[in-house]
C-alpha positions as YAML, in Angstrom:
chain: A
units: angstrom
residues:
- id: 1
  name: MET
  ca: [-0.95, 31.29, -34.65]
- id: 2
  name: GLY
  ca: [-4.42, 31.28, -33.06]
- id: 3
  name: LYS
  ca: [-4.53, 27.47, -32.94]
- id: 4
  name: MET
  ca: [-1.13, 27.41, -31.22]
- id: 5
  name: ASN
  ca: [-2.37, 29.82, -28.52]
- id: 6
  name: ILE
  ca: [-5.45, 27.70, -27.93]
- id: 7
  name: LEU
  ca: [-3.32, 24.55, -27.67]
- id: 8
  name: LEU
  ca: [-0.91, 26.20, -25.22]
- id: 9
  name: GLY
  ca: [-3.85, 27.47, -23.18]
- id: 10
  name: LEU
  ca: [-5.39, 24.00, -22.97]
- id: 11
  name: MET
  ca: [-2.05, 22.48, -22.00]
- id: 12
  name: LEU
  ca: [-1.68, 25.07, -19.24]
- id: 13
  name: VAL
  ca: [-5.18, 24.34, -17.92]
- id: 14
  name: LEU
  ca: [-4.48, 20.59, -17.92]
- id: 15
  name: MET
  ca: [-1.20, 21.12, -16.07]
- id: 16
  name: VAL
  ca: [-2.90, 23.24, -13.40]
- id: 17
  name: VAL
  ca: [-5.66, 20.64, -12.93]
- id: 18
  name: TYR
  ca: [-3.09, 17.83, -12.69]
- id: 19
  name: LEU
  ca: [-0.95, 19.69, -10.14]
- id: 20
  name: TYR
  ca: [-3.99, 20.61, -8.08]
- id: 21
  name: TYR
  ca: [-5.16, 16.98, -8.10]
- id: 22
  name: ARG
  ca: [-1.71, 15.77, -6.95]
- id: 23
  name: MET
  ca: [-1.58, 18.37, -4.18]
- id: 24
  name: VAL
  ca: [-5.04, 17.41, -2.91]
- id: 25
  name: ILE
  ca: [-4.15, 13.70, -2.83]
- id: 26
  name: ASP
  ca: [-0.85, 14.35, -1.03]
- id: 27
  name: SER
  ca: [-2.32, 16.84, 1.45]
- id: 28
  name: ASN
  ca: [-5.24, 14.54, 2.29]
- id: 29
  name: PHE
  ca: [-2.84, 11.70, 2.95]
- id: 30
  name: ASN
  ca: [-0.48, 13.78, 5.06]
- id: 31
  name: THR
  ca: [-3.15, 15.38, 7.24]
- id: 32
  name: GLU
  ca: [-4.82, 12.16, 8.33]
- id: 33
  name: SER
  ca: [-3.29, 9.94, 10.96]
- id: 34
  name: PRO
  ca: [-1.84, 6.52, 10.02]
- id: 35
  name: GLU
  ca: [-4.62, 4.89, 12.03]
- id: 36
  name: ASP
  ca: [-7.06, 6.06, 9.34]
- id: 37
  name: TYR
  ca: [-5.46, 3.67, 6.85]
- id: 38
  name: ILE
  ca: [-5.09, -0.06, 6.39]
- id: 39
  name: THR
  ca: [-1.75, -1.14, 4.96]
- id: 40
  name: HIS
  ca: [-0.81, -4.29, 3.11]
- id: 41
  name: GLU
  ca: [2.51, -5.34, 1.66]
- id: 42
  name: TYR
  ca: [2.67, -6.84, -1.82]
- id: 43
  name: VAL
  ca: [5.41, -8.12, -4.09]
- id: 44
  name: ILE
  ca: [5.02, -7.01, -7.72]
- id: 45
  name: VAL
  ca: [4.71, -10.08, -9.96]
- id: 46
  name: ASP
  ca: [3.71, -8.47, -13.28]
- id: 47
  name: LYS
  ca: [4.13, -5.09, -14.94]
- id: 48
  name: THR
  ca: [2.27, -4.25, -18.14]
- id: 49
  name: SER
  ca: [1.36, -1.12, -20.04]
- id: 50
  name: GLU
  ca: [-1.97, -1.21, -18.17]
- id: 51
  name: GLY
  ca: [-0.55, -1.41, -14.64]
- id: 52
  name: TYR
  ca: [0.94, -3.61, -11.94]
- id: 53
  name: THR
  ca: [-0.11, -6.89, -10.35]
- id: 54
  name: GLY
  ca: [1.04, -7.73, -6.85]
- id: 55
  name: GLU
  ca: [0.67, -10.71, -4.55]
- id: 56
  name: SER
  ca: [0.29, -10.21, -0.81]
- id: 57
  name: VAL
  ca: [3.24, -11.28, 1.32]
- id: 58
  name: ASP
  ca: [0.83, -12.18, 4.17]
- id: 59
  name: ASN
  ca: [-1.85, -14.22, 2.41]
- id: 60
  name: ASP
  ca: [-3.22, -15.13, -1.01]
- id: 61
  name: ASN
  ca: [-4.63, -11.70, -1.88]
- id: 62
  name: VAL
  ca: [-3.82, -10.18, -5.25]
- id: 63
  name: ILE
  ca: [-3.92, -6.50, -6.20]
- id: 64
  name: PHE
  ca: [-3.93, -4.68, -9.52]
- id: 65
  name: PHE
  ca: [-3.31, -0.96, -9.76]
- id: 66
  name: THR
  ca: [-2.68, 1.41, -12.62]
- id: 67
  name: HIS
  ca: [0.28, 3.71, -13.18]
- id: 68
  name: ASP
  ca: [-1.70, 6.77, -12.07]
- id: 69
  name: LYS
  ca: [-1.63, 5.50, -8.47]
- id: 70
  name: LEU
  ca: [2.14, 6.07, -8.35]
- id: 71
  name: GLN
  ca: [3.91, 9.33, -7.63]
- id: 72
  name: PRO
  ca: [5.41, 10.84, -10.81]
- id: 73
  name: ASP
  ca: [8.97, 9.98, -9.76]
- id: 74
  name: GLN
  ca: [8.25, 6.45, -8.49]
- id: 75
  name: ILE
  ca: [9.78, 3.53, -10.37]
- id: 76
  name: ILE
  ca: [8.48, 0.06, -9.51]
- id: 77
  name: ASN
  ca: [9.62, -3.15, -11.16]
- id: 78
  name: VAL
  ca: [8.74, -6.84, -10.98]
- id: 79
  name: GLY
  ca: [10.12, -8.26, -7.74]
- id: 80
  name: ASP
  ca: [9.80, -5.00, -5.77]
- id: 81
  name: ASN
  ca: [7.88, -4.96, -2.51]
- id: 82
  name: VAL
  ca: [5.35, -2.17, -1.99]
- id: 83
  name: ILE
  ca: [3.18, -0.99, 0.87]
- id: 84
  name: CYS
  ca: [-0.34, -0.07, -0.23]
- id: 85
  name: TYR
  ca: [-2.39, 2.34, 1.89]
- id: 86
  name: PHE
  ca: [-6.17, 1.93, 1.81]
- id: 87
  name: LYS
  ca: [-8.91, 4.03, 3.32]
- id: 88
  name: GLU
  ca: [-10.17, 2.01, 6.25]
- id: 89
  name: SER
  ca: [-13.74, 2.53, 5.12]
- id: 90
  name: SER
  ca: [-13.20, 1.39, 1.51]
- id: 91
  name: LYS
  ca: [-10.51, -1.18, 0.78]
- id: 92
  name: VAL
  ca: [-11.92, -2.03, -2.65]
- id: 93
  name: ASP
  ca: [-11.84, 1.47, -4.17]
- id: 94
  name: GLY
  ca: [-9.85, 3.18, -1.46]
- id: 95
  name: LEU
  ca: [-6.24, 2.77, -2.58]
- id: 96
  name: ILE
  ca: [-4.67, 6.05, -1.52]
- id: 97
  name: LYS
  ca: [-0.92, 5.68, -1.80]
- id: 98
  name: ILE
  ca: [1.81, 3.22, -2.72]
- id: 99
  name: ASP
  ca: [5.28, 3.24, -1.18]
- id: 100
  name: LYS
  ca: [8.15, 1.13, -2.46]
- id: 101
  name: VAL
  ca: [9.90, -0.83, 0.30]
- id: 102
  name: GLU
  ca: [13.60, -0.05, 0.08]
...
């Protein structure tokens, strides 16, 4: 019984940390103006258990991002177009958000 309580407690802590992290990411994105971001459109060309690979629709750039960059309810498949938002100051590590183009 004691092990079960510890496990439930740890799961609760992890859930709170995850929800807090998601709220911080979303609130940071929503409070900054669109001019603070660089956007690029990509078409998804590969989907693996590790993540997604996309090719730019504008030039020869390629992007790879992991599943954790998506919102929990987002579903992206090969052939989908996505808009990637980058911090203007850090395009390499600054991927902030991904929106599927409908």
